[in-house]
N, C-alpha and C positions, 0 to 999 in steps of 0.2 A: 504493500500500500504506500502510495507516494504522498508526502505532505509538502512537497516542493512545487513551486509554480513551474509550468511548462507551456510550450507553444503547440505541442502535439501530444494527443492522447491516443495511444495505440490499443488495439484489442487486448483484453486480459490484464491491463495495468490500471487498477483503480486509483482514483484521485480523491483524497480526503483532506478537508480543511485547507485547501490550496486553490490555485486559480489556473484556468486555461487561458492564456494571454495571447492576444493577437500579435503578429510579428512586429508591428510598429508600436505596440504597447498602449494604443488608444482605447482598446476594449478588452474586457476580461469576463469570463464566466467563472464566478466565484462560488466555491462550495463553502457554505457558512455553518456556524455552530448551531443555528436554529433549525437545521435540517433542510434548508432550501439551497437551490442553485440559482444565482442571480446574474443576469447579464448587465454589466455596469459600463457606462460611458465614463472612462476615467478622465477624459479631457474636460468634460462639462460637469463632472462630479455628480452624476445622477444614475439611478437604477432604471433600466429600460423595461425589463420584465423578469419574472421569477417563476420557477416551478417548484413543486413541493409544498408541504404544509408547515408554516412557521410555528415554532414551539416544540417540534419533535426532536428527539435525540439525533445527533448527526450520525450519518452512516458513511456512504461513499458514493462517488460518481464513477460508473464503469461502462466501458464499451465492450459489450459481450462479443464472443466469437461469432454469433449469428448476425452481427451488424446492428444491434440495437443499443442505443445509449440509454442507460438506466440510472435513475437516482434512487438510492436505497436509504431508508431511515431505520436505525436500530430501535426496537427489535421487529418492526412490522414488515420489513421487506420492501419491495419496490413501491414507490409512491408516484413515480412518473417514468414513462417509457417513450422514447422518441417516435417510433414508427413500427411497422411490421418488420419481421426478420428480413435481412438483406445481406447474405454472405459476402457480397462484393464490397460492403462498407467496412473498411479496416482501420480508418483513421478519423479522429474528431479534432477539429480546430476552430478557432475564431478568426474570421478574416478582418482585415483593416477597415472594412465597411461595417463591421459590427454584426456579421452573420455567423451563427453557429452552424457548421456544416459537417457532414460525414462524407468522406471521399473514398474512392476505390484505389487499388495499387497504382493505377495510371494517372491519378490526380483528378479523375472525373467525379463530378458531384453526384451523390446518391440521395442526400436529404439535406434540408436547410431549415433554419428558423431565423427569420429576419428581425432586425431591431425595430419593428413597427409595433406600436402600442395598440391596445384594444380600442382606445379612444380614436386613434387615427383610422383604424378599420371601420369603426362605427360612423365616421364622418363621410364615408363614400356615399355618393348619390346613386339612386337606382338607375340602371341603364334602361333605355327605351329604344323602340324601333328595331333596326337591323344591326346595331353595333354597340360595342362596349368601348367607352372612351376613358382616357386617364381620369382618375378620381371617381370612377363609377364601380358599382357592384352589380353582379348578375343575380339579382334577387327574383326577377321574373324572366321568363324565357325571351331571348331575342328572336325576332320573327323576320324572315326574308321579305323583301318588298312585295313579292307576289303572294305572300301568305302561305306558301307551301312547306316551308321548313322552319323548325323551332329548335333553338339551342338552349339547353338548360344545364344546371349543375346541381348535383345532390349534395347534401351536407357531408356524406361519407367520402366525397372526392371523385365522383363519376361525372364526367362531362359528356353529354349525349346530344346528337342531332337526330331529330325525328321528322317524319312526314305523315300526313293523314293516311290511314289505311282503312280496311273494312272493319268498322266498329271501334277501332282503337288505333293509336299512333303506331307507325311502323318505324323500327330503328334503322337509321341510315349510317351513322358513324358514332363512335364513342371512344373515349380515352379515360383510363383511370389515372388520376394524378397522385393517388396513394397518399392523400393528405386531407384531413377533415377541414371544414370551414367553407365560407362563401368564396366564390371566385371574384377577384377584384383586379382592376388594372390601376396600379399606383400612378401618382403624378410623376414618379421617376421612370415610368415606362416599363415597369416590371409586372408581369402576370403573377398573381399569388392565389393560393388556396389557403385561407386563413393567413398564417404567418409564414407559409412555406412557398418559396419562390422557384420550385422545381417544375411548374406547369409547362413552361416553354420547352424545357428539356424532355419532359415526358411526352408531350404532343409530337415532338419532332424526332424523338429517339436519339438526340444529339447530347449525350451526357458530358462530352468534353466542352460544350458551349457554356460560357459564363454569362448568366442572365444580366449581369451588371454591364456587359459590353454591348448589349442590344437594347435599344429603346423602342418600345412598341407604341404606336400612336392610336391603334384601333384594332379591335377584333370584329370582323364583319361576316355576316351570313348573307350569301348571295343567292339570287333567284335559281341558279342551276343546282344549288345544294352544296356549294363549296364553303368551307370556313377559311377565311383569309386573315393573316396577320399583316398589318401594314406598319412600315417604319415611319419615322418622323417626316420623311420626304414624300410619303404616300406610296412608296414602292412596296411590292409584296415581299415580305420576309419569309412567309410560309403559306403553302396552300395544302389543305387537307387531302385533296384529290378525290373527295367523296362524290363530286359531280360525275366524274368519269365512271366511277363504280356504280353510281345510281343509273346512269345511262345504260350500262351493261346489264344490270339487273332488270331495268325496265324493258329492255329488249327481250330478255328471257321471259319476263312475265307476259308480255304481249304474245310471244311465240307459244307459251304454254296455254294462254287463253284461246288462241286460234286452234291449237291441237284439241283442247277440250270441246270447243264448239264443233269441230269436225267429228269428234268421237260421238258427241250427243246427237248429231244429225244422222249418223248411221243407224239402220234398223237393227233390232234385236234378232238374233238368229232364232228361227222358229223351233219350238220344242219338238223333239222326236226326230229331227233330221240327223243324218249321218249314222255312225255306228253306236250301238248301245254302250253304256259305261258300267253296267252292273258287274261284269266279269273283272274289270279293272279294280273296282272297289273291293271285291272279294279277295284280291291279292294284296290289299292294304298297301298300295304304292303311292298314294296321293301326295305324300310329303317328299318322296324321293330320298336319295338318288336311286336310279335304276337304269337298266338297259334292256330293251327288247330287240331281238334279232329274228328275222324271218328268212330262212334259207330254203330254197326250192330244190326238189329232187335229191334228197339225201335222207339219212336216218339219224335218229336221236343220238346214238352213241358216237357216230362219226363227228357230229357237230360238237359234242362235248369234248372229244379228244382234240379237235381243232382249236378249242378254246384254251387248251393246256391242261385238261383234266387227265391224269393217268388212268389207264384202263381199270386198275384195281379200286379206284375211288368211285366208279360209276355203278350205281345200283338203283333198283326200283324204290321209290320213296314218294311220300305225299309232300305237297308244298309246305305244309305246316311242319312236318318232321325235318325237312331240309332247313327251314329257318332256324329251328331249335338246334340242329347239329352245327350250324355255322356260328352259333353264339356260345358254344360250350367253352371255347378257349379264347377269350377276348384279347389276350396278349399275343396271339399268333396271327400273322397276316395270312388271310385265306380268302378264297373266292368261292362263291356258290352259284350253281346254275341248274335250272329246271327246264327240261326239254319236253315239249308236247307236240305230237303230230296232229295237224289239222289239214285234211285233204292232201295236196301234194307239197305242203310246206311243213317244216319243223319250226315251231315258235319256241325260242329260248328266252327265259326270264332270268335276269341277274339282279336280285334285290341287293342294293348297296354295292353293285359291281359294275365294271366297265371293260372287262376283258375283250368283248366283241368290238368295242370302239377301236382298240389297238390292233385287232386281228381281222378286221372286216375284209381286207383283200384276200387273205388266206381262206376265209370261209367261203368266198365266192368262186374259188377255182373250179371251172367246169360248170358253173351254175350262176344263180343270182342270190345276192344277200342284201337285205335292207336292215340297217342298224339305226335305232333311235335311242337317245340318251338324255336323261335329265340330271343335272348336277345338283350339288348341295344348295346352291343359290337360286335354283329355279330356271337356269338357262338351259335351253334345249339345243340338241344337235341331231342331224338326220343325214344319212348317207346311203346311196344305192350303188352297189358294186356288181359288175358282171364280168365273170372270168378274170378276176384280179385287177380290173380297171374301174376307176371311179366314173360313174355316169353323172352323178350330181351329188354335191355335198355342202351341207351347212354346218359350220363349226359353232361352238358356243357363242362366239362373238357375232354370229349371224342370226341369233335367236329372234331378234326383232324383225329382220328381213323375212324369216320363215313365217312368222305369225301374220305378216302382211300379205302373204301369198305371192311373194316375188320369186323370180328364178334364182336358183342357187348361184353363188358367186364363183364356184369352181366345178370342174368335171367335164367329160366329153359331151354330155347331153344335158346341159344345165337346166333346161326347162322341162325335164322328164317328170318332175313332181307336180308341175303347175296344173295340169288337168284335174288332178285329184284335190288340189287346194281349191280350185274353182268349184268343184263339186260340193264342197261344204261351205263355200263362201268366205274363205280366209281373206282378211283385209276388207271385206264388205260389211260384215256384221260386227256390232260391238258386243262385248262380253255381257252376259246376263247372269248375275249371281244366283238367280232363282233356278236357272237351267243347269243341267249336269251333262257337260260334253267332255269328251276325252281331250287330253292335252294335244295341241295341233300336231306335234311330231309323231305321236303314237297313232292318231287317227289317220294321218296321211300315209304312214308306213303300212298300216293294215289295208287301207284302200288300194294302195299301189300294188300290194301283193295279191289282192283279191281274196283276202282272208277275213271272214266275219266271225270273230271269236265269241264264245259264250262261257258262262260259268262252268258248264258241264265239261268243257274241254280241259279245264285245269283241275277237275275233281279227281279223286282217287290217286293211285300210284302211277308214276311215270319215271322215266330215266332222269336221274339227278346226280350231282356230284358236289362235294365240298373238298377243296384241294388247296394246298399251299401255293403262294405266289412270291 
């Protein structure tokens, strides 16, 4: 514990019954026996402000390792704390202008308390119109000339620009100055929140900037939604850039409104059209992920082997038993597949699997294979292979294109799925939550293969396999 005067107080070195003196000696933060810390103008011989409770037993003044300056009074503990934790604040000092500041290792300001009195702050006049001028306080919101934007400041240190929205104001721009108190522009041209002069630094992110070296003549809210700081010559010191961001967001809002209008104008898909969904619900695949593969002119065991299932793992099983077997050892990476013959196709279901997505070309050697997949995020993919060649393919990134009924972005015959998309009106109808339709990739895959599945197809025992991958 130091009882000697100093010009710099570093983290972890308490100051007791001593002073933190400005380099020129004109100001000092004095730790006194009555338990207070007082900023004193030694030239004029007057106290400017104090923190703490007079009459308590003296403790000490400490800059903690977390960047907070704390005044303690024995035995009650902390009676005043400078601000929220800020590990970048490692030094406390009093400047020759009478400001108590915390600085980072590079000398940048992290916190300040100016030598302005409560009486001086109370003498500020309320700002009006679209600007805050020297000697004014932002007690009521500033309003842009066109009335579209409002700038306000909360007592806890949040400065916010808002615009009218649907039923309530919409946030446009905000900055936390991390200091309580009203926002004022002093006659010295310094923006303050209470007695803290860090406002300009926090608005601009320029912590190396000394507020004393910049004189602000006005804070202006403009019609486009910009907040501009003007210097004493009327030139722009800082522009919030919120107008450009507003324009970008407005463009997005208009685009979304047009999209919603187009969506609302589309008819609802008639109930009962396309393939039934009851069999899909019986497989309990609505949440995904899953893969369906339809392979023509083959047998069940051959398809399972092509997926990578060893012959010894293939056996007759029910779909429910297959799911239970796949969950027995959750720590082992494994795949499960259930193969069902329907007409001249074998339909393979991979609950939570995607082996066919990677092996589609191999499955189609000498035949046709159609693979559809839904991932964990709900994105769909669809591919049609013939004898090892891709006819048309939608990847997960093309899910929106698929749902709109557009031709595939890749493949030898990219429009091969389009007639089946048109059959069910993809891109024409809007979704109806009351109706129950298959996911587009699944429905198009089965339509393209000419397979009309039912719950009976997947009932009972069929070829299945659970195997390591």
